[in-house]
C-alpha positions in Angstrom: -3.0 -1.8 -0.5 0.2 -2.7 -2.2 2.7 0.0 -3.1 2.1 1.4 -6.6 4.7 3.4 -8.4 3.7 6.8 -9.7 3.9 7.5 -13.4 7.0 9.6 -14.1 6.5 12.9 -15.9 9.3 12.1 -18.2 7.4 9.1 -19.6 4.5 11.4 -20.5 6.6 13.8 -22.5 6.8 11.5 -25.5 3.2 10.8 -25.7 2.4 8.4 -22.9 2.8 5.4 -25.1 1.3 7.0 -28.1 3.0 7.4 -31.5 3.9 11.0 -31.1 7.6 11.7 -31.7 7.9 15.4 -30.6 8.8 16.3 -27.0 6.2 18.2 -25.1 7.0 21.4 -23.4 6.8 21.1 -19.6 5.3 23.8 -17.4 8.0 24.6 -14.8 5.5 24.7 -11.9 3.9 21.4 -12.9 7.4 19.8 -13.2 8.4 21.2 -9.8 5.4 19.9 -8.0 5.6 16.5 -9.7 9.3 16.0 -9.1 9.1 16.9 -5.4 6.0 14.7 -5.0 7.8 11.7 -6.6 10.7 12.1 -4.2 8.3 12.2 -1.3 6.5 9.1 -2.6 9.8 7.2 -2.9 10.5 8.1 0.8 7.1 6.6 1.6 5.8 10.1 2.8 2.5 9.6 1.1 0.7 12.5 2.9 3.3 15.1 1.7 3.4 13.5 -1.7 -0.4 13.7 -2.0 -0.3 17.4 -1.2 2.2 18.0 -3.9 0.4 15.9 -6.5 -2.7 17.8 -5.6 -0.8 21.0 -6.5 0.3 19.4 -9.7 -3.2 18.4 -10.6 -4.5 21.9 -10.0 -1.8 23.3 -12.2 -2.5 20.7 -14.9 -6.2 21.6 -14.9 -5.2 25.3 -15.2 -3.0 24.4 -18.2 -5.9 22.3 -19.8 -3.4 19.7 -20.8 -4.9 16.2 -20.9 -1.6 14.3 -20.5 -0.7 16.5 -17.4 -4.1 16.1 -15.8 -4.1 12.3 -16.4 -0.6 11.9 -14.9 -1.3 14.0 -11.8 -4.7 12.4 -11.3 -3.2 8.9 -11.5 -0.3 9.8 -9.2 -2.6 11.4 -6.6 -4.8 8.3 -6.8 -1.8 6.1 -6.1 -1.1 8.2 -3.0 -4.7 8.0 -1.8 -4.7 4.3 -2.3 -1.6 4.0 -0.1 -3.4 6.1 2.5 -6.4 3.8 2.4 -8.7 6.4 0.9 -10.1 4.0 -1.7 -13.2 6.1 -2.7 -11.0 9.2 -3.4 -8.5 7.1 -5.3 -11.3 5.7 -7.4 -12.7 9.1 -8.4 -9.2 10.3 -9.3 -8.5 7.2 -11.3 -11.7 7.9 -13.3 -10.5 11.3 -14.2 -7.1 9.9 -15.1 -8.6 7.3 -17.4 -10.8 9.9 -19.1 -7.8 12.3 -19.7 -5.5 9.5 -20.9 -8.2 8.4 -23.3 -8.5 12.0 -24.6 -4.8 12.1 -25.0 -4.5 8.8 -26.9 -4.3 5.6 -24.8 -4.7 4.4 -21.2 -1.4 3.0 -19.8 -1.4 -0.5 -18.3 -0.5 0.9 -14.9 -3.8 2.7 -14.7 -5.7 -0.5 -15.4 -3.8 -2.4 -12.8 -4.5 0.2 -10.1 -8.2 0.1 -11.2 -8.3 -3.6 -10.7 -6.7 -3.3 -7.2 -9.1 -0.6 -6.1 -12.1 -2.6 -7.4 -11.0 -5.7 -5.5 -10.5 -3.7 -2.3 -13.9 -2.1 -2.7 -15.5 -5.5 -2.9 -16.2 -5.5 -6.6 -14.4 -8.7 -7.9 -16.2 -8.6 -11.3 -15.1 -5.1 -12.0 -11.6 -6.0 -10.8 -11.5 -9.0 -13.2 -12.7 -6.8 -16.1 -9.9 -4.3 -15.5 -7.4 -7.1 -15.1 -8.5 -8.6 -18.4 -8.0 -5.3 -20.2 -4.6 -4.9 -18.4 -3.4 -8.3 -19.5 -4.4 -7.5 -23.1 -2.0 -4.6 -23.2 1.2 -6.8 -23.1 2.5 -5.2 -19.9 6.2 -5.2 -19.0 7.4 -8.3 -17.0 7.3 -6.7 -13.6 3.8 -5.3 -14.1 2.7 -8.6 -15.7 3.9 -10.4 -12.5 1.8 -8.1 -10.4 -1.2 -8.8 -12.6 -0.7 -12.6 -12.0 -0.6 -12.0 -8.3 -3.8 -10.0 -8.5 -5.3 -12.8 -10.5 -4.4 -15.2 -7.7 -5.8 -12.8 -5.1 -9.1 -12.8 -7.1 -9.1 -16.6 -7.0 -8.5 -16.6 -3.3 -11.4 -14.2 -2.7 -13.6 -16.5 -4.7 -12.6 -19.5 -2.6 -10.6 -21.1 -5.4 -7.5 -21.7 -3.2 -6.0 -24.4 -5.6 -6.0 -22.0 -8.5 -4.5 -19.3 -6.4 -1.8 -21.8 -5.2 -1.1 -22.8 -8.8 -0.6 -19.2 -9.9 1.7 -18.5 -7.0 3.7 -21.7 -7.6 4.2 -20.8 -11.3 6.2 -17.7 -10.4 9.9 -17.8 -9.7 10.5 -16.8 -6.1 11.9 -13.3 -5.5 14.2 -12.6 -2.5 13.5 -8.9 -2.1 11.5 -5.9 -3.3 7.8 -4.8 -3.2 6.6 -7.7 -5.3 8.4 -10.2 -3.0 6.5 -8.7 -0.1 3.2 -9.0 -2.0 3.9 -12.6 -2.8 4.7 -13.4 0.8 1.5 -11.8 2.0 -0.5 -13.8 -0.6 1.3 -16.9 0.6 0.3 -16.1 4.2 -3.3 -15.5 3.3 -3.4 -18.8 1.4 -2.0 -20.6 4.5 -4.6 -18.9 6.7 -7.3 -20.0 4.3 -6.4 -23.7 5.0 -5.8 -23.2 8.7 -2.0 -23.4 8.6 -1.3 -20.5 11.0 2.4 -21.3 11.6 3.1 -21.1 7.9 1.2 -17.8 7.6 3.1 -16.4 10.5 6.4 -17.4 9.0 5.6 -15.8 5.6 4.4 -12.6 7.2 7.5 -12.4 9.4 9.7 -12.7 6.2 7.7 -10.0 4.6 8.0 -7.7 7.6 11.8 -8.2 7.6 11.9 -7.2 3.9 9.9 -4.1 4.7 12.3 -3.3 7.6 15.3 -3.5 5.2 13.6 -1.2 2.7 12.7 1.4 5.3 9.0 1.0 5.0 8.5 1.0 8.8 4.8 1.8 9.0 3.9 -1.1 6.8 6.4 -3.2 8.7 4.6 -2.3 12.0 1.2 -3.2 10.5 2.6 -6.6 9.3 4.2 -7.3 12.7 0.7 -7.0 14.2 -0.6 -9.5 11.6 2.3 -11.8 12.5 1.2 -11.6 16.1 -2.4 -12.6 15.2 -1.1 -15.6 13.2 1.2 -16.6 16.1 -1.7 -16.3 18.5 -3.9 -18.4 16.3 -1.1 -21.0 16.1 -1.1 -21.2 19.9 2.1 -19.3 20.6 1.1 -16.4 22.9 4.6 -15.5 23.9 5.7 -15.0 20.2 2.4 -13.1 19.5 3.0 -10.7 22.4 6.5 -10.0 21.2 5.1 -9.0 17.8 2.4 -6.8 19.2 4.9 -5.1 21.4 7.4 -4.4 18.6 4.5 -3.2 16.4 3.3 -0.8 19.1 6.8 0.4 19.8 7.4 1.2 16.1 4.1 3.0 15.7 4.6 5.0 18.8 8.1 6.1 17.8 6.7 7.2 14.4 4.0 9.2 16.1 1.1 6.9 15.0 -0.6 6.7 18.4 -3.9 5.2 17.3 -2.1 2.3 15.6 0.2 1.9 18.6 -2.9 1.7 20.9 -4.5 -1.0 18.6 -1.3 -3.1 18.9 -1.2 -2.6 22.7 -4.9 -3.5 22.9 -4.1 -6.9 21.3 -1.1 -7.4 23.6 -3.2 -6.8 26.7 -5.6 -9.6 25.5 -2.8 -12.2 25.5 -2.6 -14.8 28.3 -1.4 -12.9 31.4 1.3 -15.5 32.0 2.8 -14.6 28.6 2.3 -10.9 29.2 5.1 -10.8 31.7 7.5 -10.8 28.8 7.0 -7.1 27.9 4.9 -5.9 30.8 7.3 -3.1 31.7 7.7 -2.0 28.1 3.9 -2.0 27.5 3.4 0.1 30.6 6.0 2.6 29.5 4.4 2.8 26.0 0.9 3.4 27.4 2.3 6.1 29.8 4.2 7.9 27.0 1.1 7.8 24.7 -1.1 9.1 27.5 1.3 12.0 28.2 1.6 12.8 24.5 -2.2 12.9 24.0 -2.6 15.0 27.2 0.0 17.4 25.9 -1.8 17.7 22.6 -5.1 18.4 24.3 -3.5 21.1 26.4 -2.1 22.8 23.3 -5.5 22.7 21.7 -7.2 24.2 24.7 -4.5 26.9 24.8 -5.1 27.8 21.2 -8.8 28.3 21.8 
């Protein structure tokens, strides 16, 4: 799931795109939760942001303010999407859409997220419908570009690789930012679709580097694992192993042991001759993870 920016509370104070001219009063608790959640989201701490947006949503429901409920529900849906909880995100987005409609209009951002979630849930027709509605809203240039990328993704999912290539080629290349990462990932998937594994690996490696520069280390580690898979498919086990090792090392340092073990598992399946490259490092990582898991189990037994 690509990173989706939350809707700022400040944008909702003037009517969320409606024609209202008066400034709405802001409940201090709602503003506090929302502001802290936005800062956590910007730091990529989606779990903490979700807790705070949930507090904001509870407060908004208590207030019985449609615009506040809609904003908090959308923002919490964006967090759940980043966490991979697609069903939860979908339910929250339905609430956001209802409350935005009650308040006046549904912002284009909501429709774009709806299309993304539908595609991820395996409903391309619903995704296309939401995207059609989104494109009819004359979105801002950055959002419109994301819509074009999503349209290309729909074409790829339908097996229409030429159309997806044409859409991607029509966009001026970006050198940095979330949208640049999304474009590189799409380029990689298109390359994989035609069996060009080296090109896919190169695109994903560039995307991983952009994520590293932006501080999105968890997503970087996931992408490094995908680079490893592409390198392995291209017949380069040494380069693949290096990517798996770096992915596992990053996940382990971040405390994401299950993801670290997945990357280690892939590394252990590489040609034994290539595995000598990081054998000592992999052994160390496995040992440290085992020790951490055992310590956690001991603490749990001690608390019982």
